[in-house]
All heavy atoms as a GROMACS GRO file, in nm:
protein
  483
    1MET      N    1  -1.380  -2.422  -0.388
    1MET     CA    2  -1.341  -2.312  -0.300
    1MET      C    3  -1.238  -2.225  -0.370
    1MET      O    4  -1.135  -2.272  -0.416
    1MET     CB    5  -1.283  -2.368  -0.171
    1MET     CG    6  -1.243  -2.262  -0.074
    1MET     SD    7  -1.196  -2.339   0.081
    1MET     CE    8  -1.054  -2.246   0.117
    2HIS      N    9  -1.269  -2.096  -0.380
    2HIS     CA   10  -1.178  -2.002  -0.444
    2HIS      C   11  -1.095  -1.933  -0.337
    2HIS      O   12  -1.149  -1.877  -0.243
    2HIS     CB   13  -1.254  -1.896  -0.524
    2HIS     CG   14  -1.329  -1.954  -0.640
    2HIS    ND1   15  -1.265  -1.993  -0.754
    2HIS    CD2   16  -1.459  -1.981  -0.658
    2HIS    CE1   17  -1.354  -2.041  -0.839
    2HIS    NE2   18  -1.473  -2.034  -0.782
    3ILE      N   19  -0.965  -1.938  -0.354
    3ILE     CA   20  -0.878  -1.869  -0.260
    3ILE      C   21  -0.870  -1.722  -0.296
    3ILE      O   22  -0.878  -1.635  -0.211
    3ILE     CB   23  -0.738  -1.934  -0.259
    3ILE    CG1   24  -0.749  -2.077  -0.206
    3ILE    CG2   25  -0.641  -1.852  -0.176
    3ILE    CD1   26  -0.621  -2.154  -0.211
    4ILE      N   27  -0.859  -1.693  -0.425
    4ILE     CA   28  -0.851  -1.554  -0.471
    4ILE      C   29  -0.971  -1.530  -0.562
    4ILE      O   30  -0.987  -1.597  -0.664
    4ILE     CB   31  -0.719  -1.529  -0.547
    4ILE    CG1   32  -0.600  -1.554  -0.456
    4ILE    CG2   33  -0.717  -1.388  -0.601
    4ILE    CD1   34  -0.467  -1.541  -0.525
    5ASP      N   35  -1.054  -1.433  -0.527
    5ASP     CA   36  -1.172  -1.402  -0.606
    5ASP      C   37  -1.142  -1.304  -0.720
    5ASP      O   38  -1.206  -1.310  -0.824
    5ASP     CB   39  -1.283  -1.344  -0.519
    5ASP     CG   40  -1.339  -1.448  -0.425
    5ASP    OD1   41  -1.329  -1.568  -0.456
    5ASP    OD2   42  -1.393  -1.409  -0.320
    6ALA      N   43  -1.050  -1.214  -0.699
    6ALA     CA   44  -1.021  -1.112  -0.798
    6ALA      C   45  -0.885  -1.141  -0.863
    6ALA      O   46  -0.793  -1.189  -0.797
    6ALA     CB   47  -1.018  -0.974  -0.733
    7PRO      N   48  -0.872  -1.111  -0.991
    7PRO     CA   49  -0.742  -1.130  -1.055
    7PRO      C   50  -0.641  -1.026  -1.007
    7PRO      O   51  -0.679  -0.920  -0.958
    7PRO     CB   52  -0.773  -1.111  -1.204
    7PRO     CG   53  -0.894  -1.025  -1.205
    7PRO     CD   54  -0.973  -1.061  -1.082
    8LEU      N   55  -0.516  -1.061  -1.018
    8LEU     CA   56  -0.410  -0.969  -0.979
    8LEU      C   57  -0.402  -0.858  -1.082
    8LEU      O   58  -0.375  -0.880  -1.199
    8LEU     CB   59  -0.276  -1.044  -0.972
    8LEU     CG   60  -0.158  -0.966  -0.920
    8LEU    CD1   61  -0.182  -0.924  -0.776
    8LEU    CD2   62  -0.031  -1.047  -0.929
    9GLY      N   63  -0.429  -0.736  -1.038
    9GLY     CA   64  -0.433  -0.623  -1.129
    9GLY      C   65  -0.317  -0.528  -1.106
    9GLY      O   66  -0.233  -0.548  -1.018
   10LEU      N   67  -0.316  -0.424  -1.184
   10LEU     CA   68  -0.210  -0.324  -1.175
   10LEU      C   69  -0.213  -0.254  -1.040
   10LEU      O   70  -0.108  -0.224  -0.983
   10LEU     CB   71  -0.223  -0.223  -1.289
   10LEU     CG   72  -0.117  -0.116  -1.297
   10LEU    CD1   73   0.020  -0.179  -1.318
   10LEU    CD2   74  -0.148  -0.018  -1.406
   11ALA      N   75  -0.332  -0.229  -0.988
   11ALA     CA   76  -0.343  -0.162  -0.858
   11ALA      C   77  -0.281  -0.247  -0.748
   11ALA      O   78  -0.214  -0.194  -0.658
   11ALA     CB   79  -0.488  -0.132  -0.826
   12ASN      N   80  -0.301  -0.378  -0.755
   12ASN     CA   81  -0.241  -0.466  -0.656
   12ASN      C   82  -0.088  -0.466  -0.664
   12ASN      O   83  -0.020  -0.461  -0.561
   12ASN     CB   84  -0.291  -0.609  -0.674
   12ASN     CG   85  -0.440  -0.620  -0.661
   12ASN    OD1   86  -0.508  -0.628  -0.762
   12ASN    ND2   87  -0.491  -0.619  -0.540
   13VAL      N   88  -0.037  -0.470  -0.785
   13VAL     CA   89   0.108  -0.471  -0.804
   13VAL      C   90   0.168  -0.339  -0.757
   13VAL      O   91   0.271  -0.337  -0.688
   13VAL     CB   92   0.143  -0.497  -0.953
   13VAL    CG1   93   0.291  -0.481  -0.978
   13VAL    CG2   94   0.096  -0.635  -0.994
   14LEU      N   95   0.105  -0.227  -0.789
   14LEU     CA   96   0.156  -0.097  -0.746
   14LEU      C   97   0.147  -0.081  -0.594
   14LEU      O   98   0.235  -0.019  -0.534
   14LEU     CB   99   0.080   0.016  -0.816
   14LEU     CG  100   0.108   0.030  -0.966
   14LEU    CD1  101   0.021   0.139  -1.026
   14LEU    CD2  102   0.255   0.057  -0.991
   15THR      N  103   0.044  -0.137  -0.533
   15THR     CA  104   0.032  -0.131  -0.388
   15THR      C  105   0.146  -0.207  -0.320
   15THR      O  106   0.207  -0.158  -0.225
   15THR     CB  107  -0.104  -0.188  -0.343
   15THR    OG1  108  -0.208  -0.115  -0.407
   15THR    CG2  109  -0.121  -0.178  -0.193
   16VAL      N  110   0.174  -0.326  -0.369
   16VAL     CA  111   0.285  -0.405  -0.314
   16VAL      C  112   0.417  -0.335  -0.339
   16VAL      O  113   0.504  -0.331  -0.250
   16VAL     CB  114   0.285  -0.547  -0.373
   16VAL    CG1  115   0.410  -0.623  -0.335
   16VAL    CG2  116   0.162  -0.623  -0.327
   17LEU      N  117   0.433  -0.275  -0.456
   17LEU     CA  118   0.557  -0.202  -0.487
   17LEU      C  119   0.575  -0.083  -0.393
   17LEU      O  120   0.685  -0.060  -0.342
   17LEU     CB  121   0.556  -0.157  -0.633
   17LEU     CG  122   0.682  -0.086  -0.682
   17LEU    CD1  123   0.800  -0.182  -0.679
   17LEU    CD2  124   0.660  -0.033  -0.821
   18CYS      N  125   0.467  -0.008  -0.368
   18CYS     CA  126   0.474   0.106  -0.274
   18CYS      C  127   0.510   0.057  -0.134
   18CYS      O  128   0.588   0.121  -0.063
   18CYS     CB  129   0.343   0.181  -0.272
   18CYS     SG  130   0.315   0.287  -0.413
   19ALA      N  131   0.453  -0.054  -0.092
   19ALA     CA  132   0.483  -0.107   0.040
   19ALA      C  133   0.629  -0.151   0.050
   19ALA      O  134   0.694  -0.127   0.153
   19ALA     CB  135   0.390  -0.224   0.072
   20LEU      N  136   0.682  -0.212  -0.054
   20LEU     CA  137   0.822  -0.254  -0.053
   20LEU      C  138   0.917  -0.135  -0.051
   20LEU      O  139   1.018  -0.136   0.021
   20LEU     CB  140   0.851  -0.344  -0.173
   20LEU     CG  141   0.789  -0.483  -0.167
   20LEU    CD1  142   0.814  -0.557  -0.298
   20LEU    CD2  143   0.843  -0.561  -0.049
   21VAL      N  144   0.887  -0.031  -0.128
   21VAL     CA  145   0.971   0.088  -0.127
   21VAL      C  146   0.964   0.157   0.009
   21VAL      O  147   1.064   0.206   0.062
   21VAL     CB  148   0.931   0.186  -0.240
   21VAL    CG1  149   1.002   0.318  -0.228
   21VAL    CG2  150   0.960   0.123  -0.375
   22CYS      N  151   0.846   0.155   0.071
   22CYS     CA  152   0.830   0.211   0.205
   22CYS      C  153   0.919   0.138   0.305
   22CYS      O  154   0.987   0.200   0.386
   22CYS     CB  155   0.683   0.202   0.246
   22CYS     SG  156   0.649   0.264   0.411
   23LEU      N  157   0.919   0.006   0.298
   23LEU     CA  158   1.005  -0.072   0.388
   23LEU      C  159   1.153  -0.048   0.358
   23LEU      O  160   1.235  -0.041   0.451
   23LEU     CB  161   0.973  -0.220   0.375
   23LEU     CG  162   0.840  -0.264   0.434
   23LEU    CD1  163   0.814  -0.410   0.401
   23LEU    CD2  164   0.839  -0.242   0.584
   24TRP      N  165   1.188  -0.036   0.231
   24TRP     CA  166   1.328  -0.016   0.193
   24TRP      C  167   1.380   0.119   0.245
   24TRP      O  168   1.498   0.130   0.281
   24TRP     CB  169   1.339  -0.024   0.041
   24TRP     CG  170   1.477   0.002  -0.009
   24TRP    CD1  171   1.584  -0.082  -0.002
   24TRP    CD2  172   1.523   0.121  -0.072
   24TRP    NE1  173   1.694  -0.022  -0.058
   24TRP    CE2  174   1.659   0.103  -0.102
   24TRP    CE3  175   1.461   0.241  -0.108
   24TRP    CZ2  176   1.734   0.200  -0.166
   24TRP    CZ3  177   1.537   0.336  -0.171
   24TRP    CH2  178   1.671   0.316  -0.199
   25THR      N  179   1.294   0.221   0.248
   25THR     CA  180   1.339   0.354   0.291
   25THR      C  181   1.365   0.361   0.441
   25THR      O  182   1.439   0.448   0.487
   25THR     CB  183   1.238   0.463   0.253
   25THR    OG1  184   1.112   0.432   0.309
   25THR    CG2  185   1.228   0.477   0.103
   26VAL      N  186   1.305   0.272   0.520
   26VAL     CA  187   1.325   0.276   0.665
   26VAL      C  188   1.425   0.171   0.714
   26VAL      O  189   1.447   0.157   0.834
   26VAL     CB  190   1.192   0.262   0.742
   26VAL    CG1  191   1.103   0.380   0.716
   26VAL    CG2  192   1.123   0.132   0.711
   27LEU      N  193   1.488   0.098   0.622
   27LEU     CA  194   1.588  -0.001   0.662
   27LEU      C  195   1.706   0.059   0.739
   27LEU      O  196   1.754  -0.003   0.834
   27LEU     CB  197   1.639  -0.078   0.541
   27LEU     CG  198   1.554  -0.196   0.497
   27LEU    CD1  199   1.615  -0.260   0.373
   27LEU    CD2  200   1.537  -0.297   0.606
   28PRO      N  201   1.757   0.178   0.704
   28PRO     CA  202   1.867   0.233   0.784
   28PRO      C  203   1.829   0.255   0.930
   28PRO      O  204   1.911   0.235   1.020
   28PRO     CB  205   1.898   0.367   0.716
   28PRO     CG  206   1.851   0.351   0.577
   28PRO     CD  207   1.733   0.260   0.584
   29GLU      N  208   1.706   0.292   0.957
   29GLU     CA  209   1.662   0.312   1.095
   29GLU      C  210   1.655   0.180   1.170
   29GLU      O  211   1.689   0.171   1.287
   29GLU     CB  212   1.526   0.382   1.098
   29GLU     CG  213   1.481   0.418   1.237
   29GLU     CD  214   1.350   0.492   1.236
   29GLU    OE1  215   1.280   0.493   1.134
   29GLU    OE2  216   1.316   0.550   1.340
   30LYS      N  217   1.613   0.075   1.101
   30LYS     CA  218   1.607  -0.057   1.163
   30LYS      C  219   1.745  -0.107   1.201
   30LYS      O  220   1.764  -0.173   1.303
   30LYS     CB  221   1.541  -0.157   1.069
   30LYS     CG  222   1.528  -0.296   1.128
   30LYS     CD  223   1.503  -0.397   1.019
   30LYS     CE  224   1.504  -0.537   1.072
   30LYS     NZ  225   1.635  -0.582   1.114
   31ARG      N  226   1.842  -0.073   1.120
   31ARG     CA  227   1.980  -0.117   1.145
   31ARG      C  228   2.052  -0.031   1.248
   31ARG      O  229   2.169  -0.050   1.275
   31ARG     CB  230   2.058  -0.117   1.015
   31ARG     CG  231   2.006  -0.219   0.917
   31ARG     CD  232   2.089  -0.219   0.791
   31ARG     NE  233   2.035  -0.318   0.698
   31ARG     CZ  234   2.032  -0.303   0.568
   31ARG    NH1  235   2.080  -0.194   0.513
   31ARG    NH2  236   1.982  -0.396   0.492
   32GLY      N  237   1.981   0.066   1.303
   32GLY     CA  238   2.040   0.150   1.407
   32GLY      C  239   2.100   0.279   1.355
   32GLY      O  240   2.158   0.355   1.431
   33GLY      N  241   2.086   0.304   1.228
   33GLY     CA  242   2.139   0.427   1.170
   33GLY      C  243   2.042   0.542   1.181
   33GLY      O  244   1.935   0.533   1.241
   34VAL      N  245   2.084   0.652   1.123
   34VAL     CA  246   2.001   0.772   1.123
   34VAL      C  247   1.927   0.778   0.990
   34VAL      O  248   1.986   0.758   0.885
   34VAL     CB  249   2.089   0.898   1.142
   34VAL    CG1  250   2.005   1.023   1.133
   34VAL    CG2  251   2.163   0.890   1.274
   35ILE      N  252   1.798   0.806   0.997
   35ILE     CA  253   1.719   0.817   0.875
   35ILE      C  254   1.704   0.965   0.840
   35ILE      O  255   1.684   1.049   0.926
   35ILE     CB  256   1.582   0.748   0.892
   35ILE    CG1  257   1.509   0.740   0.760
   35ILE    CG2  258   1.498   0.816   0.996
   35ILE    CD1  259   1.387   0.650   0.763
   36GLN      N  260   1.719   0.996   0.712
   36GLN     CA  261   1.708   1.134   0.666
   36GLN      C  262   1.561   1.177   0.666
   36GLN      O  263   1.470   1.094   0.651
   36GLN     CB  264   1.766   1.148   0.527
   36GLN     CG  265   1.914   1.117   0.521
   36GLN     CD  266   1.965   1.121   0.379
   36GLN    OE1  267   1.889   1.137   0.284
   36GLN    NE2  268   2.096   1.106   0.364
   37ALA      N  269   1.539   1.304   0.679
   37ALA     CA  270   1.403   1.357   0.686
   37ALA      C  271   1.326   1.331   0.557
   37ALA      O  272   1.208   1.300   0.561
   37ALA     CB  273   1.406   1.507   0.716
   38ARG      N  274   1.393   1.338   0.443
   38ARG     CA  275   1.323   1.314   0.317
   38ARG      C  276   1.281   1.169   0.304
   38ARG      O  277   1.175   1.139   0.252
   38ARG     CB  278   1.407   1.357   0.198
   38ARG     CG  279   1.534   1.281   0.180
   38ARG     CD  280   1.616   1.334   0.062
   38ARG     NE  281   1.744   1.269   0.054
   38ARG     CZ  282   1.766   1.157  -0.014
   38ARG    NH1  283   1.670   1.103  -0.083
   38ARG    NH2  284   1.885   1.102  -0.015
   39LEU      N  285   1.363   1.076   0.354
   39LEU     CA  286   1.324   0.936   0.351
   39LEU      C  287   1.211   0.907   0.449
   39LEU      O  288   1.124   0.824   0.423
   39LEU     CB  289   1.444   0.846   0.382
   39LEU     CG  290   1.550   0.837   0.273
   39LEU    CD1  291   1.664   0.747   0.318
   39LEU    CD2  292   1.491   0.788   0.144
   40LEU      N  293   1.211   0.977   0.560
   40LEU     CA  294   1.103   0.961   0.656
   40LEU      C  295   0.972   1.012   0.596
   40LEU      O  296   0.867   0.947   0.609
   40LEU     CB  297   1.135   1.037   0.784
   40LEU     CG  298   1.036   1.022   0.899
   40LEU    CD1  299   1.030   0.877   0.943
   40LEU    CD2  300   1.077   1.111   1.015
   41ALA      N  301   0.977   1.124   0.526
   41ALA     CA  302   0.857   1.177   0.461
   41ALA      C  303   0.813   1.086   0.347
   41ALA      O  304   0.692   1.065   0.328
   41ALA     CB  305   0.885   1.318   0.409
   42LEU      N  306   0.907   1.032   0.272
   42LEU     CA  307   0.874   0.941   0.163
   42LEU      C  308   0.807   0.815   0.215
   42LEU      O  309   0.706   0.770   0.161
   42LEU     CB  310   1.000   0.906   0.083
   42LEU     CG  311   0.981   0.809  -0.033
   42LEU    CD1  312   0.892   0.871  -0.140
   42LEU    CD2  313   1.115   0.769  -0.090
   43SER      N  314   0.862   0.757   0.321
   43SER     CA  315   0.803   0.635   0.375
   43SER      C  316   0.664   0.662   0.432
   43SER      O  317   0.573   0.580   0.416
   43SER     CB  318   0.894   0.574   0.481
   43SER     OG  319   0.907   0.660   0.592
   44ALA      N  320   0.645   0.775   0.496
   44ALA     CA  321   0.512   0.808   0.549
   44ALA      C  322   0.412   0.830   0.436
   44ALA      O  323   0.297   0.787   0.444
   44ALA     CB  324   0.521   0.932   0.637
   45GLY      N  325   0.455   0.896   0.329
   45GLY     CA  326   0.366   0.918   0.215
   45GLY      C  327   0.328   0.788   0.146
   45GLY      O  328   0.211   0.766   0.111
   46LEU      N  329   0.426   0.701   0.127
   46LEU     CA  330   0.397   0.572   0.064
   46LEU      C  331   0.307   0.486   0.153
   46LEU      O  332   0.218   0.416   0.103
   46LEU     CB  333   0.527   0.499   0.032
   46LEU     CG  334   0.609   0.559  -0.081
   46LEU    CD1  335   0.743   0.488  -0.093
   46LEU    CD2  336   0.534   0.551  -0.212
   47ALA      N  337   0.330   0.489   0.283
   47ALA     CA  338   0.243   0.415   0.375
   47ALA      C  339   0.100   0.469   0.370
   47ALA      O  340   0.004   0.392   0.376
   47ALA     CB  341   0.298   0.423   0.517
   48GLY      N  342   0.086   0.599   0.355
   48GLY     CA  343  -0.047   0.658   0.341
   48GLY      C  344  -0.115   0.615   0.212
   48GLY      O  345  -0.236   0.586   0.212
   49ILE      N  346  -0.040   0.608   0.104
   49ILE     CA  347  -0.096   0.563  -0.024
   49ILE      C  348  -0.142   0.418  -0.014
   49ILE      O  349  -0.251   0.382  -0.058
   49ILE     CB  350   0.008   0.580  -0.137
   49ILE    CG1  351   0.030   0.727  -0.168
   49ILE    CG2  352  -0.035   0.505  -0.263
   49ILE    CD1  353   0.146   0.754  -0.261
   50VAL      N  354  -0.059   0.334   0.046
   50VAL     CA  355  -0.094   0.193   0.062
   50VAL      C  356  -0.220   0.179   0.148
   50VAL      O  357  -0.311   0.102   0.116
   50VAL     CB  358   0.023   0.113   0.123
   50VAL    CG1  359  -0.020  -0.027   0.162
   50VAL    CG2  360   0.139   0.107   0.024
   51ALA      N  361  -0.228   0.256   0.256
   51ALA     CA  362  -0.346   0.250   0.343
   51ALA      C  363  -0.471   0.294   0.269
   51ALA      O  364  -0.578   0.231   0.282
   51ALA     CB  365  -0.324   0.337   0.466
   52LEU      N  366  -0.463   0.400   0.189
   52LEU     CA  367  -0.580   0.446   0.114
   52LEU      C  368  -0.624   0.344   0.008
   52LEU      O  369  -0.744   0.322  -0.011
   52LEU     CB  370  -0.550   0.580   0.047
   52LEU     CG  371  -0.545   0.700   0.141
   52LEU    CD1  372  -0.503   0.824   0.064
   52LEU    CD2  373  -0.679   0.721   0.206
   53VAL      N  374  -0.529   0.282  -0.059
   53VAL     CA  375  -0.564   0.181  -0.159
   53VAL      C  376  -0.629   0.061  -0.093
   53VAL      O  377  -0.728   0.007  -0.142
   53VAL     CB  378  -0.439   0.140  -0.241
   53VAL    CG1  379  -0.468   0.019  -0.327
   53VAL    CG2  380  -0.392   0.255  -0.327
   54LEU      N  381  -0.575   0.018   0.021
   54LEU     CA  382  -0.635  -0.095   0.091
   54LEU      C  383  -0.774  -0.062   0.144
   54LEU      O  384  -0.864  -0.145   0.142
   54LEU     CB  385  -0.543  -0.141   0.204
   54LEU     CG  386  -0.412  -0.206   0.159
   54LEU    CD1  387  -0.325  -0.237   0.281
   54LEU    CD2  388  -0.439  -0.331   0.079
   55LEU      N  389  -0.793   0.060   0.192
   55LEU     CA  390  -0.925   0.101   0.239
   55LEU      C  391  -1.024   0.113   0.123
   55LEU      O  392  -1.143   0.082   0.138
   55LEU     CB  393  -0.918   0.234   0.312
   55LEU     CG  394  -0.871   0.227   0.457
   55LEU    CD1  395  -0.853   0.368   0.512
   55LEU    CD2  396  -0.970   0.150   0.541
   56ALA      N  397  -0.977   0.156   0.008
   56ALA     CA  398  -1.065   0.169  -0.108
   56ALA      C  399  -1.113   0.032  -0.155
   56ALA      O  400  -1.224   0.020  -0.210
   56ALA     CB  401  -0.994   0.242  -0.221
   57GLY      N  402  -1.035  -0.070  -0.133
   57GLY     CA  403  -1.074  -0.204  -0.173
   57GLY      C  404  -1.178  -0.266  -0.083
   57GLY      O  405  -1.240  -0.367  -0.118
   58VAL      N  406  -1.203  -0.208   0.032
   58VAL     CA  407  -1.300  -0.263   0.127
   58VAL      C  408  -1.442  -0.235   0.082
   58VAL      O  409  -1.532  -0.316   0.100
   58VAL     CB  410  -1.275  -0.204   0.268
   58VAL    CG1  411  -1.386  -0.244   0.363
   58VAL    CG2  412  -1.141  -0.249   0.320
   59PHE      N  413  -1.465  -0.121   0.020
   59PHE     CA  414  -1.599  -0.078  -0.017
   59PHE      C  415  -1.635  -0.132  -0.154
   59PHE      O  416  -1.559  -0.117  -0.249
   59PHE     CB  417  -1.610   0.074  -0.015
   59PHE     CG  418  -1.578   0.132   0.120
   59PHE    CD1  419  -1.457   0.194   0.144
   59PHE    CD2  420  -1.669   0.123   0.222
   59PHE    CE1  421  -1.428   0.247   0.268
   59PHE    CE2  422  -1.641   0.175   0.347
   59PHE     CZ  423  -1.520   0.237   0.370
   60ASP      N  424  -1.755  -0.190  -0.165
   60ASP     CA  425  -1.804  -0.242  -0.292
   60ASP      C  426  -1.893  -0.136  -0.354
   60ASP      O  427  -2.002  -0.109  -0.305
   60ASP     CB  428  -1.881  -0.371  -0.268
   60ASP     CG  429  -1.924  -0.435  -0.398
   60ASP    OD1  430  -1.859  -0.411  -0.501
   60ASP    OD2  431  -2.024  -0.510  -0.396
   61VAL      N  432  -1.846  -0.077  -0.463
   61VAL     CA  433  -1.921   0.030  -0.528
   61VAL      C  434  -2.010  -0.031  -0.636
   61VAL      O  435  -1.963  -0.101  -0.725
   61VAL     CB  436  -1.825   0.133  -0.592
   61VAL    CG1  437  -1.903   0.239  -0.665
   61VAL    CG2  438  -1.738   0.193  -0.484
   62SER      N  439  -2.139  -0.006  -0.622
   62SER     CA  440  -2.235  -0.056  -0.720
   62SER      C  441  -2.337   0.052  -0.748
   62SER      O  442  -2.386   0.118  -0.656
   62SER     CB  443  -2.302  -0.183  -0.668
   62SER     OG  444  -2.402  -0.223  -0.757
   63HIS      N  445  -2.371   0.072  -0.874
   63HIS     CA  446  -2.470   0.172  -0.911
   63HIS      C  447  -2.610   0.112  -0.917
   63HIS      O  448  -2.705   0.182  -0.946
   63HIS     CB  449  -2.432   0.238  -1.044
   63HIS     CG  450  -2.304   0.312  -1.037
   63HIS    ND1  451  -2.290   0.429  -0.966
   63HIS    CD2  452  -2.182   0.288  -1.089
   63HIS    CE1  453  -2.166   0.473  -0.976
   63HIS    NE2  454  -2.098   0.388  -1.051
   64ASP      N  455  -2.622  -0.017  -0.893
   64ASP     CA  456  -2.751  -0.083  -0.894
   64ASP      C  457  -2.815  -0.069  -0.757
   64ASP      O  458  -2.763  -0.117  -0.657
   64ASP     CB  459  -2.731  -0.231  -0.927
   64ASP     CG  460  -2.863  -0.303  -0.944
   64ASP    OD1  461  -2.966  -0.237  -0.960
   64ASP    OD2  462  -2.861  -0.428  -0.941
   65PRO      N  463  -2.931   0.000  -0.746
   65PRO     CA  464  -2.990   0.024  -0.615
   65PRO      C  465  -3.048  -0.103  -0.550
   65PRO      O  466  -3.075  -0.105  -0.431
   65PRO     CB  467  -3.102   0.125  -0.644
   65PRO     CG  468  -3.131   0.111  -0.788
   65PRO     CD  469  -3.005   0.063  -0.854
   66ASP      N  470  -3.065  -0.210  -0.626
   66ASP     CA  471  -3.123  -0.332  -0.572
   66ASP      C  472  -3.020  -0.424  -0.505
   66ASP      O  473  -3.057  -0.520  -0.439
   66ASP     CB  474  -3.194  -0.411  -0.681
   66ASP     CG  475  -3.314  -0.336  -0.734
   66ASP    OD1  476  -3.371  -0.255  -0.658
   66ASP    OD2  477  -3.350  -0.358  -0.851
   67SER      N  478  -2.893  -0.398  -0.522
   67SER     CA  479  -2.793  -0.489  -0.464
   67SER      C  480  -2.732  -0.438  -0.338
   67SER      O  481  -2.747  -0.335  -0.290
   67SER     CB  482  -2.681  -0.516  -0.565
   67SER     OG  483  -2.616  -0.396  -0.600
   0.00000   0.00000   0.00000
């Protein structure tokens, strides 16, 4: 039984890094502080990138018409 089918690649590492930076930018809001507009835009942009990368991994692209 294989737990992980694909090797850990650069895209995976960058996706996790984007997600961590996204969480780091919204920490002041979690602590009850005021979040700056640029950090709010940055966190939304990074969350969008992470969502697109995760969605792109769902589709299996194959040029073979028989599969």
